[in-house]
VMD Tcl script that draws the C-alpha trace (Angstrom):
set ca {
  {0.00 0.00 0.00}
  {1.32 3.46 -0.90}
  {1.64 5.45 2.29}
  {2.52 9.12 2.61}
  {3.90 10.69 5.81}
  {1.95 13.92 5.49}
  {0.08 14.20 8.79}
  {1.52 13.04 12.11}
  {-1.92 13.10 13.73}
  {-3.14 10.26 11.53}
  {-2.65 6.80 12.92}
  {-0.81 4.53 10.49}
  {0.01 1.04 11.64}
  {1.90 -1.70 9.83}
  {0.14 -5.06 9.93}
  {1.75 -7.98 11.71}
  {3.08 -10.48 9.22}
  {1.09 -13.60 8.70}
  {4.22 -15.44 7.73}
  {5.85 -14.41 10.98}
  {3.00 -16.00 12.87}
  {2.82 -19.03 10.64}
  {6.50 -19.03 10.10}
  {8.36 -20.43 7.20}
  {6.72 -23.59 8.45}
  {3.91 -22.85 6.00}
  {6.28 -23.20 3.09}
  {8.39 -25.91 4.64}
  {5.45 -28.01 5.74}
  {5.51 -31.74 5.33}
  {2.29 -31.67 3.31}
  {3.18 -32.67 -0.22}
  {0.99 -30.67 -2.58}
  {0.79 -32.47 -5.88}
  {0.42 -36.03 -4.65}
  {-2.82 -37.75 -5.67}
  {-3.45 -39.55 -2.36}
  {-7.03 -39.05 -1.20}
  {-8.34 -37.92 -4.58}
  {-10.84 -37.46 -6.03}
  {-12.26 -35.30 -3.26}
  {-15.35 -33.10 -3.17}
  {-15.74 -29.69 -1.58}
  {-19.12 -28.00 -1.20}
  {-19.28 -24.21 -1.51}
  {-22.12 -21.77 -2.17}
  {-24.48 -24.62 -3.02}
  {-22.07 -26.17 -5.54}
  {-20.21 -29.43 -5.24}
  {-16.66 -29.11 -6.52}
  {-14.86 -32.36 -7.33}
  {-11.11 -32.42 -7.86}
  {-9.54 -35.50 -9.39}
  {-6.06 -34.41 -8.31}
  {-4.41 -31.47 -6.52}
  {-4.49 -28.37 -8.74}
  {-1.28 -27.55 -10.55}
  {-2.42 -24.44 -12.46}
  {-4.93 -22.62 -10.29}
  {-6.14 -19.17 -11.31}
  {-7.28 -16.94 -8.45}
  {-9.62 -14.18 -9.57}
  {-9.64 -11.93 -6.49}
  {-6.90 -10.63 -4.25}
  {-8.38 -12.09 -1.06}
  {-8.35 -15.69 -2.22}
  {-4.95 -15.17 -3.88}
  {-3.43 -14.10 -0.57}
  {-4.77 -17.26 1.04}
  {-3.08 -19.40 -1.62}
  {0.18 -17.50 -1.19}
  {-0.04 -17.81 2.62}
  {-0.47 -21.56 2.18}
  {2.78 -21.67 0.21}
  {1.05 -22.43 -3.09}
  {2.60 -19.83 -5.40}
  {4.16 -22.61 -7.46}
  {0.69 -24.07 -8.11}
  {-0.96 -20.74 -8.95}
  {-0.82 -19.98 -12.68}
  {-2.24 -16.45 -12.52}
  {-4.25 -13.92 -10.49}
  {-6.49 -10.92 -11.20}
  {-8.68 -8.22 -9.59}
  {-6.62 -6.37 -6.97}
  {-7.37 -3.30 -4.84}
  {-4.07 -3.09 -2.92}
  {-0.43 -4.11 -2.98}
  {0.06 -7.66 -1.77}
  {0.11 -8.29 1.97}
  {3.47 -7.73 3.62}
  {5.51 -10.90 3.81}
  {4.08 -12.28 0.57}
  {5.91 -10.05 -1.90}
  {8.36 -12.68 -3.15}
  {5.70 -15.34 -3.52}
  {3.40 -12.91 -5.32}
  {6.15 -11.89 -7.75}
  {6.21 -15.48 -9.03}
  {2.55 -15.39 -10.08}
  {1.54 -13.56 -13.30}
  {-1.30 -11.03 -12.99}
  {-3.84 -11.20 -15.80}
  {-5.39 -7.83 -14.96}
  {-5.86 -5.47 -12.03}
  {-9.61 -5.82 -12.61}
  {-11.59 -8.67 -14.18}
  {-9.68 -10.18 -17.12}
  {-11.38 -11.19 -20.33}
  {-12.53 -14.79 -20.51}
  {-10.11 -15.35 -23.40}
  {-7.15 -14.07 -21.43}
  {-8.20 -16.21 -18.53}
  {-8.33 -19.33 -20.71}
  {-4.85 -18.59 -22.04}
  {-3.53 -19.31 -18.51}
  {-4.69 -22.95 -18.99}
  {-6.27 -23.26 -15.53}
  {-7.17 -26.53 -13.86}
  {-8.93 -24.84 -10.89}
  {-10.53 -21.41 -10.40}
  {-11.02 -19.56 -7.11}
  {-12.82 -16.29 -6.43}
  {-13.72 -14.22 -3.38}
  {-17.05 -12.97 -4.72}
  {-20.08 -14.54 -6.36}
  {-20.14 -11.63 -8.81}
  {-16.70 -12.56 -10.16}
  {-18.08 -15.89 -11.39}
  {-21.48 -14.57 -12.36}
  {-23.17 -12.18 -14.80}
  {-20.89 -9.21 -15.44}
  {-17.87 -11.01 -14.03}
  {-15.19 -13.04 -15.79}
  {-17.67 -15.79 -16.69}
  {-20.38 -17.81 -15.02}
  {-19.50 -21.00 -13.20}
  {-21.39 -23.10 -15.72}
  {-19.02 -21.93 -18.47}
  {-16.04 -23.21 -16.54}
  {-17.79 -26.46 -15.69}
  {-18.50 -27.10 -19.38}
  {-14.75 -26.87 -19.94}
  {-14.09 -29.30 -17.09}
  {-12.51 -26.65 -14.85}
  {-13.63 -26.84 -11.19}
  {-14.56 -23.52 -9.56}
  {-14.66 -22.36 -5.95}
  {-16.17 -19.21 -4.40}
  {-15.42 -17.99 -0.88}
  {-18.10 -19.02 1.62}
  {-17.93 -15.46 3.01}
  {-19.91 -14.25 0.02}
  {-22.70 -16.80 0.30}
  {-22.87 -17.31 4.07}
  {-26.26 -17.73 5.69}
  {-28.22 -14.51 5.42}
  {-26.25 -13.07 2.45}
  {-28.36 -11.79 -0.44}
  {-26.10 -10.85 -3.33}
  {-28.99 -9.47 -5.38}
  {-29.77 -6.53 -3.12}
  {-28.10 -3.35 -1.91}
  {-24.51 -2.25 -2.40}
  {-22.53 -5.48 -2.79}
  {-25.54 -7.34 -1.44}
  {-27.00 -7.38 2.04}
  {-26.71 -9.59 5.13}
  {-29.44 -10.49 7.57}
  {-26.93 -12.43 9.69}
  {-23.56 -11.08 10.87}
  {-20.55 -12.56 9.11}
  {-17.91 -14.15 11.35}
  {-14.27 -15.10 10.89}
  {-15.38 -18.73 10.78}
  {-16.25 -18.14 7.11}
  {-12.69 -16.96 6.42}
  {-11.26 -19.91 8.33}
  {-13.59 -22.16 6.32}
  {-12.18 -20.81 3.06}
  {-8.64 -21.46 4.26}
  {-9.52 -25.04 5.19}
  {-11.39 -25.63 1.92}
  {-8.49 -24.42 -0.21}
  {-5.96 -26.31 1.87}
  {-8.02 -29.47 1.37}
  {-8.36 -28.82 -2.36}
  {-4.58 -28.72 -2.69}
  {-3.90 -31.52 -0.20}
  {-2.14 -29.27 2.34}
  {-4.53 -29.53 5.27}
  {-1.86 -29.17 7.95}
  {-0.72 -25.88 6.47}
  {-4.31 -24.69 6.59}
  {-4.67 -25.57 10.26}
  {-1.44 -23.77 11.10}
  {-2.59 -20.67 9.26}
  {-5.98 -20.68 11.02}
  {-4.29 -21.12 14.41}
  {-1.94 -18.22 13.71}
  {-4.82 -15.93 12.73}
  {-6.81 -16.84 15.85}
  {-3.79 -16.08 18.02}
  {-3.36 -12.68 16.39}
  {-7.01 -11.82 17.12}
  {-6.58 -12.95 20.72}
  {-3.50 -10.79 21.22}
  {-4.99 -7.73 19.52}
  {-8.16 -7.75 21.62}
  {-6.85 -9.00 24.97}
  {-8.24 -6.75 27.70}
  {-9.74 -4.32 25.16}
  {-12.78 -2.31 26.24}
  {-14.06 0.12 23.59}
  {-17.69 0.07 24.69}
  {-19.37 3.37 23.89}
  {-16.98 4.21 21.03}
  {-18.63 4.74 17.64}
  {-17.01 3.97 14.28}
  {-17.76 4.60 10.62}
  {-16.04 2.73 7.78}
  {-15.55 4.58 4.49}
  {-14.45 2.38 1.60}
  {-14.62 4.67 -1.45}
  {-16.30 7.51 -3.38}
  {-16.63 11.03 -2.02}
  {-19.80 11.99 -3.91}
  {-21.99 9.08 -2.79}
  {-19.74 7.37 -0.24}
  {-19.77 3.63 0.31}
  {-19.95 3.15 4.08}
  {-20.10 -0.18 5.87}
  {-23.35 -1.59 7.09}
  {-23.72 -3.84 10.09}
  {-22.75 -7.24 9.07}
  {-19.80 -7.70 6.70}
  {-16.07 -7.63 7.42}
  {-16.25 -4.25 9.23}
  {-18.85 -5.85 11.49}
  {-16.32 -8.55 12.38}
  {-13.81 -5.84 13.29}
  {-16.32 -3.78 15.26}
  {-17.51 -6.73 17.33}
  {-13.95 -7.88 17.98}
  {-13.02 -4.50 19.51}
  {-16.43 -4.21 21.24}
  {-17.21 -0.84 19.67}
  {-20.31 0.34 17.73}
  {-20.79 0.98 14.02}
  {-22.89 4.12 13.55}
  {-24.61 2.35 10.63}
  {-25.29 -0.90 12.47}
  {-28.96 -0.48 11.55}
  {-28.10 -0.89 7.85}
  {-27.94 -4.44 6.51}
  {-26.61 -3.58 3.05}
  {-22.96 -4.60 2.82}
  {-21.73 -1.23 1.47}
  {-24.66 1.19 1.22}
  {-24.18 4.64 -0.30}
  {-25.02 7.14 2.44}
  {-25.07 10.92 2.14}
  {-22.71 13.05 4.21}
  {-25.55 14.82 6.04}
  {-26.56 11.47 7.54}
  {-22.96 10.78 8.52}
  {-22.83 14.18 10.21}
  {-26.03 13.40 12.13}
  {-24.47 10.22 13.52}
  {-21.07 11.86 14.14}
  {-18.69 8.90 14.66}
  {-15.85 9.09 17.18}
  {-13.44 7.42 14.72}
  {-13.48 7.03 10.94}
  {-11.85 3.94 9.45}
  {-10.62 4.75 5.95}
  {-9.98 2.43 3.06}
  {-6.55 3.29 1.64}
  {-6.92 1.96 -1.91}
  {-4.46 2.17 -4.80}
  {-7.00 1.38 -7.52}
  {-8.50 4.26 -9.50}
  {-12.18 3.31 -9.96}
  {-13.97 5.87 -7.73}
  {-13.31 9.34 -6.36}
  {-11.23 9.56 -3.16}
  {-9.71 6.07 -3.34}
  {-6.59 6.75 -1.26}
  {-6.70 7.64 2.43}
  {-4.91 10.88 1.63}
  {-7.68 11.91 -0.75}
  {-10.33 10.89 1.76}
  {-8.77 12.96 4.54}
  {-8.41 15.98 2.25}
  {-12.10 15.71 1.45}
  {-13.19 15.24 5.06}
  {-11.20 18.24 6.27}
  {-12.39 20.65 3.56}
  {-16.00 19.64 2.88}
  {-18.53 21.76 4.83}
  {-20.67 18.71 5.63}
  {-17.79 16.76 7.19}
  {-15.11 19.11 8.49}
  {-16.88 19.55 11.84}
  {-17.33 15.83 12.53}
  {-15.83 14.82 15.87}
  {-13.49 12.30 14.23}
  {-12.32 14.92 11.73}
  {-11.77 17.68 14.31}
  {-9.81 15.25 16.51}
  {-8.07 13.67 13.47}
  {-9.10 10.20 14.60}
  {-8.45 8.20 11.45}
  {-7.43 4.57 11.15}
  {-6.17 3.51 7.73}
  {-6.90 0.03 6.40}
  {-6.21 -1.71 3.13}
  {-9.25 -2.44 1.02}
  {-8.66 -6.14 1.61}
  {-8.91 -5.67 5.39}
  {-12.40 -4.24 4.79}
  {-13.40 -7.28 2.72}
  {-13.89 -10.73 4.25}
  {-10.35 -12.10 3.98}
  {-7.35 -13.10 6.04}
  {-6.59 -9.39 6.19}
  {-9.72 -8.75 8.21}
  {-7.52 -9.93 11.08}
  {-5.12 -7.14 10.12}
  {-8.08 -4.80 10.37}
  {-8.86 -5.98 13.91}
  {-5.25 -5.39 14.92}
  {-5.11 -1.89 13.43}
  {-8.46 -0.69 14.72}
  {-7.72 -2.07 18.20}
  {-4.34 -0.34 18.24}
  {-5.90 2.86 16.97}
  {-8.55 2.97 19.68}
  {-5.88 2.47 22.31}
  {-3.64 5.16 20.78}
  {-6.53 7.65 20.72}
  {-7.21 6.93 24.39}
  {-10.66 5.59 23.57}
  {-10.11 2.04 24.78}
  {-8.49 0.41 27.77}
}
mol new
graphics top color blue
foreach p $ca { graphics top sphere $p radius 0.5 }
foreach p [lrange $ca 0 end-1] q [lrange $ca 1 end] { graphics top cylinder $p $q radius 0.2 }
display resetview
């Protein structure tokens, strides 16, 4: 993530490294990806049954979140290509990521995808393998290519046909992220690596939130767009973060994943802290945290917000604000921010 040291009052925290927690043990694990023992095996996701006859050798990962899981599992050598990124790769995975070609920063064409000769396809979002995405799952299945979509995007209570990025009637939990890790580890025959990664993530959450009391503190999460801002509703990845630190999302009454909410409504709810998506993509207005802060501090509707006056900003990668292994990074950074601002014990 591009960071700029332009305002000492803004809290900017480097994420703990997953590979430090998991250790090189992830890459040096005794699991032998590529052996056919235990195959064929079937994995059920999002109402689909995915059968693999052998461990994938040329997987294509169509979203950054699922790509970072594969890299964290030490599977760069079995990943033929990736696509659709919002941020630089997670710290600690740079070398592994450099080994994997990127088809496009956004959705690649179906033809370009096929040129990678995939034997397995993973995606973080139903929309990536649906209408308007790279292609629908049925197209891949006709070609004999198994597909997998993160359970985070089709968990109980998720309606992908409504609201901004869908809506949730049930709060998402980290169990969905852990489930994706275990599913992908099983697909590749590296189950022990998956369990080590899950254990490391759980320990990071435990350490970040130990003794934390942020009751009474209100948060707002701004992902992108200054004209009609996308702000987090109750129940997606920001909900996981908010519950972990025991704070309150000022839009907890909104079940859309990322509803567009006008600034007058934000001003009425006046959050104590604003969590900002620091994106490097260029799809909307105010993608970077720097641009967001410039807007907040100069716009008449926002410059008098408590969080703006007190410069209480926490910067997160876009991936930390999506259901992914980096949501744990988000918990760490928001928890540290609340403590640094003196808002949590």
